[in-house]
C-alpha positions in Angstrom: -14.8 28.1 -50.6 -18.1 26.7 -49.5 -21.1 29.1 -49.7 -21.8 31.1 -46.6 -24.4 29.5 -44.4 -26.6 32.6 -44.3 -26.7 32.6 -48.1 -27.9 29.1 -48.5 -31.5 29.4 -49.7 -34.4 27.8 -47.8 -34.5 24.1 -48.8 -37.5 21.7 -48.7 -37.5 18.6 -46.6 -36.2 16.5 -49.4 -33.1 18.7 -50.1 -30.5 16.2 -48.8 -32.0 13.5 -51.0 -31.7 15.8 -54.1 -28.2 16.9 -53.2 -27.0 13.3 -52.7 -28.5 12.6 -56.1 -26.6 15.5 -57.6 -23.4 14.3 -56.1 -23.8 10.9 -57.7 -25.1 12.2 -61.1 -22.5 14.9 -61.4 -19.8 12.4 -60.4 -20.7 10.0 -63.1 -21.2 12.6 -65.9 -18.0 14.3 -64.9 -16.0 11.2 -65.4 -17.6 10.5 -68.7 -17.5 13.9 -70.5 -15.2 16.3 -68.6 -11.5 16.6 -68.0 -10.3 15.3 -64.7 -9.6 18.8 -63.1 -13.1 20.1 -63.9 -14.7 16.9 -62.7 -12.8 17.3 -59.4 -14.0 20.8 -58.9 -17.6 19.8 -59.6 -17.4 16.8 -57.2 -15.7 18.9 -54.5 -18.3 21.7 -54.6 -21.3 19.4 -54.8 -20.0 17.2 -51.9 -19.2 20.2 -49.8 -22.7 21.5 -50.3 -24.2 18.2 -49.5 -22.2 17.9 -46.3 -23.5 21.3 -45.2 -27.0 20.0 -45.4 -26.1 16.8 -43.6 -24.4 18.4 -40.6 -25.6 21.2 -38.4 -22.2 22.8 -37.7 -19.5 24.2 -40.0 -17.9 21.6 -42.2 -14.4 21.5 -43.6 -13.3 19.1 -46.4 -9.7 18.5 -47.3 -10.6 16.9 -50.6 -13.1 15.0 -52.6 -12.5 12.9 -55.6 -14.0 10.2 -57.7 -12.6 6.7 -57.2 -13.9 4.6 -60.1 -17.4 4.8 -61.4 -19.1 3.8 -58.1 -17.2 5.6 -55.3 -16.5 9.1 -54.1 -13.6 9.6 -51.6 -13.9 12.5 -49.2 -10.7 13.3 -47.2 -10.0 15.1 -43.9 -13.6 15.8 -43.0 -14.1 18.1 -40.0 -17.4 19.0 -38.4 -17.6 21.7 -35.8 -20.1 22.4 -33.0 -22.8 24.9 -34.3 -22.8 26.6 -30.9 -19.0 26.9 -30.7 -17.0 26.5 -33.9 -13.8 26.1 -31.9 -15.1 22.7 -30.8 -14.7 19.8 -33.1 -17.4 17.2 -32.9 -16.3 14.9 -35.6 -13.1 14.2 -37.6 -12.8 11.7 -40.4 -9.7 10.7 -42.2 -11.6 9.3 -45.2 -15.3 9.1 -46.0 -16.2 6.7 -48.8 -19.5 7.0 -50.6 -20.3 3.8 -52.6 -23.3 3.8 -54.9 -24.8 1.8 -57.8 -24.9 3.4 -61.3 -27.9 1.1 -62.2 -29.5 2.2 -59.0 -29.3 5.8 -60.0 -31.2 5.1 -63.2 -33.8 3.0 -61.4 -34.3 5.3 -58.5 -33.7 8.7 -60.1 -36.3 10.3 -57.9 -35.1 8.5 -54.7 -31.4 8.5 -55.3 -30.5 7.6 -51.7 -31.7 4.1 -52.6 -28.7 3.9 -55.0 -26.2 4.4 -52.1 -24.7 1.0 -51.2 -22.6 2.1 -48.3 -21.1 5.1 -46.5 -17.7 4.2 -44.8 -16.0 6.4 -42.2 -12.3 5.5 -41.9 -10.6 6.4 -38.7 -13.3 8.7 -37.5 -12.9 10.6 -34.2 -16.2 11.5 -32.4 -16.2 13.6 -29.2 -19.3 12.8 -27.1 -20.0 15.1 -24.1 -22.8 15.4 -21.6 -24.2 18.9 -21.1 -26.0 20.8 -18.3 -29.4 20.3 -20.1 -29.0 16.6 -19.8 -28.3 16.0 -23.5 -25.4 14.8 -25.6 -23.6 17.4 -27.6 -23.8 15.0 -30.7 -27.5 15.7 -30.8 -26.3 18.8 -32.7 -24.2 16.7 -35.2 -26.8 15.9 -37.9 -29.6 17.9 -39.2 -33.1 16.4 -39.1 -33.6 15.1 -42.5 -36.9 13.9 -44.0 -37.8 12.6 -47.4 -40.4 13.7 -49.8 -43.0 11.6 -48.0 -42.1 13.3 -44.6 -40.4 10.2 -43.2 -37.1 10.6 -41.4 -34.1 9.9 -43.6 -31.9 7.1 -42.3 -28.2 6.8 -43.0 -26.2 3.6 -42.5 -22.6 4.4 -41.7 -19.8 1.8 -41.4 -17.1 2.8 -39.0 -13.5 1.5 -39.5 -11.0 2.0 -36.7 -13.2 4.7 -35.2 -12.5 6.4 -31.9 -15.2 7.8 -29.7 -14.4 9.8 -26.5 -17.2 10.1 -23.9 -16.7 13.1 -21.6 -18.5 14.2 -18.5 -20.2 11.0 -17.5 -21.3 10.4 -13.9 -19.1 7.3 -13.6 -16.2 9.0 -12.0 -13.6 7.5 -14.3 -12.7 10.5 -16.4 -12.9 10.5 -20.2 -13.8 7.1 -21.6 -12.1 6.4 -25.0 -13.8 3.8 -27.1 -12.6 2.1 -30.2 -15.4 1.4 -32.7 -15.7 -0.8 -35.8 -19.1 -1.7 -37.3 -22.4 -0.4 -38.6 -23.8 2.9 -37.2 -27.4 3.7 -38.1 -28.2 7.4 -38.1 -31.9 8.3 -37.8 -32.3 12.0 -37.1 -30.5 12.7 -33.7 -30.4 9.0 -32.8 -27.5 6.7 -33.3 -27.9 2.9 -33.4 -25.4 0.1 -33.2 -26.1 -3.4 -34.2 -23.4 -6.0 -33.4 -20.6 -3.4 -33.6 -17.2 -4.2 -32.3 -16.0 -1.8 -29.6 -13.0 -1.6 -27.4 -13.6 0.1 -24.0 -11.7 -0.2 -20.7 -8.9 -2.0 -22.7 -11.3 -4.8 -23.5 -13.2 -6.0 -26.6 -17.0 -6.2 -26.7 -19.8 -6.6 -29.2 -22.3 -3.8 -28.8 -25.8 -3.1 -29.8 -28.4 -0.5 -28.9 -29.2 3.2 -29.4 -27.9 6.6 -28.3 -29.9 9.7 -28.8 -29.9 13.2 -27.5 -31.4 12.4 -24.0 -31.3 8.6 -23.5 -28.9 5.7 -23.8 -29.7 2.0 -24.2 -26.6 0.0 -25.2 -25.7 -3.6 -24.5 -22.1 -4.8 -24.4 -21.1 -8.5 -24.4 -17.6 -9.8 -24.1 -15.9 -13.1 -23.6 -12.4 -14.2 -22.7 -11.9 -10.8 -21.0 -9.0 -10.0 -18.8 -10.8 -8.6 -15.8 -7.7 -6.9 -14.3 -7.8 -4.5 -17.3 -11.3 -3.5 -16.5 -11.0 -3.3 -12.7 -7.9 -1.1 -13.0 -10.1 1.6 -14.7 -12.5 2.1 -11.7 -11.7 3.7 -8.3 -13.8 1.1 -6.5 -11.7 -1.8 -7.8 -8.3 -0.4 -8.8 -6.7 -1.7 -5.7 -7.9 -5.3 -6.4 -6.5 -7.3 -9.3 -8.7 -10.1 -10.7 -6.8 -12.4 -13.0 -8.6 -14.9 -15.2 -10.7 -15.1 -18.4 -14.2 -13.9 -17.9 -17.5 -13.4 -19.7 -19.3 -10.0 -19.2 -22.5 -8.5 -20.2 -23.3 -4.9 -19.4 -26.3 -2.7 -20.2 -25.8 1.0 -20.2 -29.1 3.0 -19.8 -30.4 6.2 -18.5 -29.6 9.8 -19.5 -26.3 11.4 -20.4 -26.1 12.9 -16.9 -27.2 9.8 -15.1 -25.7 6.9 -16.9 -26.5 3.5 -15.3 -24.5 0.3 -15.9 -26.1 -3.0 -15.0 -23.9 -6.0 -15.5 -23.0 -9.6 -15.0 -19.5 -11.2 -14.8 -18.7 -14.9 -14.6 -15.2 -16.4 -14.5 -13.6 -19.8 -13.9 -10.3 -20.4 -12.3 -8.2 -17.3 -11.4 -6.7 -15.3 -8.6 -7.5 -12.3 -6.5 -4.5 -10.1 -5.8 -4.0 -7.2 -3.5 -0.7 -5.4 -4.3 -1.0 -3.0 -1.3 -1.0 -5.9 1.1 2.5 -7.3 0.3 1.1 -8.7 -3.0 -1.2 -11.1 -1.3 -2.9 -13.4 -3.7 -5.7 -16.0 -3.4 -6.6 -18.7 -5.8 -10.3 -19.1 -6.8 -12.2 -21.8 -8.7 -15.0 -19.6 -9.9 -16.5 -16.1 -9.6 -19.9 -14.7 -10.5 -21.3 -11.3 -9.8 -24.2 -9.1 -10.7 -23.7 -5.3 -10.2 -25.1 -1.8 -10.9 -22.8 1.2 -11.3 -24.5 4.6 -10.9 -23.3 8.0 -9.7 -19.8 6.7 -8.9 -21.3 4.0 -6.6 -20.8 0.4 -7.4 -23.7 -1.7 -6.0 -23.0 -5.4 -5.9 -26.3 -7.3 -5.9 -24.6 -10.6 -5.8 -21.0 -11.8 -5.6 -20.1 -15.5 -5.1 -16.6 -16.9 -5.1 -15.9 -20.6 -4.9 -12.6 -21.9 -3.5 -12.5 -25.7 -3.2 -15.2 -26.4 -0.6 -15.4 -22.8 0.5 -18.0 -20.3 -0.6 -17.7 -16.5 -0.2 -20.8 -14.4 -0.8 -21.2 -10.7 -0.6 -23.6 -7.8 -1.5 -23.5 -4.1 -0.8 -22.0 -0.9 -2.1 -18.6 0.7 -2.7 -18.5 4.5 -3.3 -16.1 6.5 -5.5 -13.5 6.8 -2.8 -13.4 3.1 -2.2 -15.4 3.1 1.0 -17.4 -0.1 1.2 -20.2 -1.6 3.1 -20.7 -5.3 2.2 -22.8 -7.9 3.8 -20.6 -11.0 3.8 -21.3 -14.7 4.3 -18.7 -17.4 4.1 -18.9 -21.2 4.3 -15.9 -23.4 5.0 -13.7 -20.4 4.6 -10.1 -21.4 5.3 -8.7 -18.9 7.7 -5.0 -19.8 7.4 -5.2 -20.0 3.6 -6.9 -16.7 3.0 -5.8 -14.6 6.0 -2.3 -15.9 6.1 -1.1 -13.4 8.7 -3.2 -15.3 11.2 -0.8 -18.2 11.0 1.7 -16.1 13.0 -0.7 -16.2 15.9 -1.5 -19.9 15.6 -5.1 -19.3 14.3 -6.5 -21.7 11.7 -9.6 -23.6 10.7 -12.5 -23.5 8.3 -15.0 -20.8 9.3 -18.6 -20.0 8.6 -18.8 -16.2 8.9 -21.6 -13.6 8.7 -21.0 -9.9 9.1 -20.2 -6.6 7.5 -17.1 -5.7 5.6 -16.4 -1.9 5.7 -13.5 0.5 5.3 -11.5 0.3 2.1 -9.5 -2.3 0.2 -6.4 -0.6 1.6 -7.8 -0.6 5.2 -10.5 -3.2 5.4 -12.6 -3.7 8.6 -14.8 -6.7 9.3 -17.3 -7.1 12.1 -19.5 -10.2 12.5 -20.0 -13.6 13.9 -17.7 -16.6 13.3 -18.2 -20.3 13.7 -15.3 -22.7 13.2 -14.9 -26.4 13.6 -11.7 -28.4 14.0 -9.4 -25.4 14.1 -6.5 -24.1 16.1 -6.1 -21.1 18.4 -2.7 -20.2 19.7 -1.6 -23.4 18.1 -3.9 -25.6 20.1 -6.6 -27.7 18.5 -10.2 -27.4 19.4 -13.5 -29.0 18.3 -15.7 -25.9 18.0 -15.4 -22.1 18.2 -18.0 -19.5 18.0 -18.3 -15.8 18.9 -18.2 -12.2 17.7 -15.2 -10.8 15.9 -13.9 -7.4 14.8 -10.9 -7.7 12.5 -8.8 -5.1 10.6 -5.2 -4.8 9.7 -4.2 -3.5 13.1 -5.9 -5.8 15.5 -8.3 -8.7 16.2 -11.1 -8.0 18.8 -13.0 -10.9 20.3 -16.2 -10.9 22.4 -18.4 -13.7 23.5 -16.1 -16.4 22.3 -16.6 -19.9 23.4 -14.0 -22.5 22.5 -14.9 -26.2 23.1 -12.5 -29.1 23.2 -14.0 -32.3 24.4 -15.9 -31.4 27.6 -13.8 -28.4 28.2 -15.2 -24.9 27.4 -13.0 -21.8 27.3 -14.6 -18.3 27.2 -12.4 -15.7 25.6 -12.6 -12.0 25.2 -10.2 -9.1 24.4 -7.9 -8.2 21.6 -4.7 -9.1 19.8 -2.9 -6.1 18.3 -0.9 -7.2 15.3 2.7 -6.2 15.0 6.2 -7.5 15.6 6.0 -8.3 18.5 2.2 -8.5 18.8 0.3 -7.2 21.8 -2.4 -9.1 23.6 -5.1 -8.0 26.1 -7.1 -11.2 26.6 -9.3 -12.7 29.3 -9.7 -16.5 29.4 -12.3 -18.2 31.6 -11.9 -22.0 31.8 -14.8 -24.3 32.7 -13.8 -27.9 32.9 -10.6 -27.1 31.0 -7.3 -28.9 31.1 -4.1 -27.5 32.6 -1.9 -29.3 30.0 -3.8 -27.6 27.1 -3.3 -24.1 28.6 0.4 -24.7 29.3 0.9 -25.9 25.7 -0.9 -22.8 24.4 1.4 -20.6 26.5 4.4 -22.6 25.3 5.3 -23.8 28.8 6.6 -27.3 29.1 6.0 -29.4 32.3 4.4 -32.5 33.6 1.2 -30.9 35.1 -2.2 -32.3 34.2 -5.7 -32.0 35.6 -9.0 -30.2 35.4 -8.7 -26.4 35.4 -11.4 -23.9 36.3 -11.0 -20.2 36.8 -9.8 -17.0 35.0 -6.6 -15.9 33.4 -5.8 -12.4 32.0 -2.9 -11.9 29.5 -1.5 -8.4 28.9 1.6 -7.1 27.1 3.8 -7.9 24.2 4.8 -11.2 22.7 7.7 -12.6 24.9 6.9 -10.1 27.6 3.4 -11.0 28.8 1.9 -10.3 32.2 -0.4 -13.0 33.3 -2.9 -12.7 36.2 -4.7 -15.8 37.3 -7.2 -17.1 39.8 -7.4 -20.8 39.2 -8.7 -23.9 40.7 -7.5 -27.4 39.8 -8.9 -30.8 40.6 -8.1 -34.5 39.8 -4.6 -33.2 39.2 -1.0 -34.5 39.1 2.4 -32.8 39.0 5.1 -35.3 38.0 4.3 -38.3 40.3 2.5 -36.3 43.0 -1.3 -36.7 42.8 -3.4 -34.1 44.6 -7.1 -33.8 45.1 -7.3 -30.1 44.4 -5.4 -26.9 44.2 -6.0 -23.2 43.9 -3.9 -20.1 43.4 -4.1 -16.4 42.8 -0.9 -15.1 41.1 0.7 -12.6 38.8 3.4 -13.7 36.4 5.8 -11.2 34.8 9.0 -11.9 32.9 11.5 -12.7 35.7 9.1 -12.1 38.5 6.2 -14.0 40.2 3.7 -13.0 42.9 1.6 -15.7 44.5 -0.8 -14.0 46.9 -2.5 -17.2 47.9 -2.0 -20.8 47.0 -3.3 -24.0 48.4 -3.0 -27.8 47.6 -5.1 -30.5 49.1 -3.3 -33.8 49.3 -2.6 -36.7 51.7 -5.7 -35.8 53.7 -4.3 -32.4 54.5 -3.5 -29.0 53.0 -0.4 -27.2 51.9 -0.7 -23.4 51.9 1.9 -21.2 50.3 2.5 -17.6 49.2 5.5 -15.4 48.2 7.3 -13.4 45.6 10.4 -13.6 43.5 13.5 -12.1 45.2 16.3 -9.9 43.7 18.4 -13.0 43.0 15.6 -14.5 40.9 14.5 -17.1 43.4 10.9 -17.4 44.2 10.7 -17.4 48.1 7.5 -19.0 49.5 6.1 -19.2 53.0 4.8 -22.7 53.4 2.5 -24.2 55.9 1.7 -28.0 55.8 -1.4 -28.8 57.9 -2.6 -32.2 59.1 -1.0 -34.2 56.3 -0.1 -37.9 56.1 3.7 -38.0 55.4 3.5 -41.2 53.3 1.0 -39.4 50.9 3.3 -36.4 50.4 6.1 -37.5 48.1 8.5 -34.8 49.4 8.2 -36.4 52.9 7.6 -40.0 52.0 11.1 -41.1 53.0 10.4 -39.7 56.5 7.1 -41.6 56.8 8.6 -44.0 59.4 9.8 -41.0 61.5 6.8 -38.8 60.9 4.0 -41.2 61.7 0.4 -40.3 61.4 -0.7 -36.7 60.5 1.8 -33.9 60.9 1.9 -30.1 60.5 5.0 -28.2 59.4 5.9 -24.6 58.8 8.8 -23.1 56.9 9.9 -21.7 53.6 10.6 -22.9 50.0 13.0 -21.5 47.5 12.0 -22.2 43.9 13.8 -21.6 40.6 14.2 -23.3 37.2 11.2 -24.2 35.1 8.1 -26.4 35.4 9.8 -29.0 33.2 13.1 -28.8 35.2 12.2 -27.5 38.6 14.6 -26.8 41.5 13.1 -26.4 45.0 14.6 -26.4 48.5 12.2 -26.6 51.4 13.1 -26.0 55.0 10.3 -27.0 57.4 10.0 -27.3 61.2 7.6 -29.7 62.8 4.7 -28.0 64.6 3.0 -29.2 67.9 2.6 -31.6 69.6 6.3 -31.5 70.6 6.1 -34.9 72.3 6.4 -36.6 68.9 9.7 -35.1 67.8 10.6 -31.9 69.6 12.3 -29.3 67.4 12.6 -31.6 64.4 13.6 -29.8 61.1 13.3 -31.2 57.6 15.3 -30.1 54.5 13.9 -31.3 51.2 15.6 -30.7 47.8 13.7 -31.3 44.5 15.9 -31.2 41.4 14.1 -32.2 38.2 12.5 -35.4 39.3 14.9 -36.3 42.1 14.1 -35.7 45.8 16.7 -35.5 48.5 15.5 -35.4 52.1 17.5 -34.5 55.2 16.3 -34.2 58.7 17.8 -33.8 62.2 18.0 -37.3 63.6 17.0 -39.0 60.4 19.3 -40.6 57.7 19.2 -38.9 54.4 17.8 -40.9 51.5 17.8 -40.5 47.7 14.7 -41.5 45.6 14.5 -41.4 41.8 
């Protein structure tokens, strides 16, 4: 048994040096002049005594033996915490002490100079931060000084070592580290110089120091799989970055306030978001500079290149994944990167500036967008700009201006994503085109012309309610040209209300209003005022009968579609009665065919 610690006499500052010398001298002499068993006892006792003066806490040794003339093998070394002997600070499967016999003779008064190497095989070191802001391993080694008062340095080589960091402020739990390489011990300070370590499932080369109250370590790695690292941190665990990367990280600060400053660069790879139906995005390069402190990831620079596109961001992500990032994009392909927008006919390359908040699982973006040569609701445009708020549930638009040629459309409202999706949009057209709007709404029909006014869209996909107040000019429906037209209306699936409609043509005006009846037919009250019959295609075949300007009153029944309309008009001639007293006209429009019947007039068919 080792001597009791309270019975060890007071030693001078150079005691460790003397004891190490005794270990070596006794080892050599024992091999030369004593039987093996006695040599083992002497070596074991001397080594045990030396270990007690090397470490502060209680020491246990499973065995110690000579291995040739220049090596001592110590097995199953255990060092406990001097403040709590139930806590193990260090475990070593094998400690190998290599020395030079010639060195013992030359440096008999400074025998530590004869030590060639101290090797720790499969050591396990538990490093924990404490309330006083120090590492527990500051109590591992005793402060050793030589005969000249200088601190005694030990150079240890770690083979397949394992270090576990506990209680850091990084919010990632215990951090296991694999360690291979040289470890310089100088009093309570540990130094690494180009040691190989494995941390966060990745291999780095490390250098720097670790003492009782400060840390200054630098880690460098290449050909790293970033997804192994991002999976270890709560801020990035929902994002998978695939690709080979270079990384350099400096760990500094105190045990209770560890700070990581780093840089990552990567070539081609992918960004993946498993929570969003395994969405993935290809990238050509990635570069970022960051700081990690107090469970907060601060991104000082993030730049991602994707073909001609650039994505830049800076900001913070806390330990719960809440982020606030200032984002700027250039030539950002909306359809390629926000693929769900394709469903709504939205595409283009965007320049965006705004703030990304929320979490990776529920992101929220608010900012300004500028897009050229894109599509909205499937229709092309030259330029789009406005404010946007986008999350997984809806897209909110304000101050949007969409330009196509000379036409400008102002758009505001929201699209709620879903199946079917819901819209609440207001569209104001200035110099717009009727054919563009019909195409966006998926309505086929031969109606063209300039369009000004306002449309409001509310409801679900396939079940929209449209309210409009429109004015058309320089317009045409099929072969009928008209100078202008206006209407106030409400369109619902299966029902139409036209509160007021008017068309200027043939030097006169056609007024109409009405509502869809129970049988699905839109019944309109029609009043034709002061019109030239030969300019009104529906009455052109009666131009010889209805000479000059005429006025008629009656009704129109409408059904079918704009592309294949069906309409029957029954009109009565207004005053003066001297021209054709009591004359009635029956007009049938079917597709592009017009059939006109009138009392006293022969029916005619015109294609």
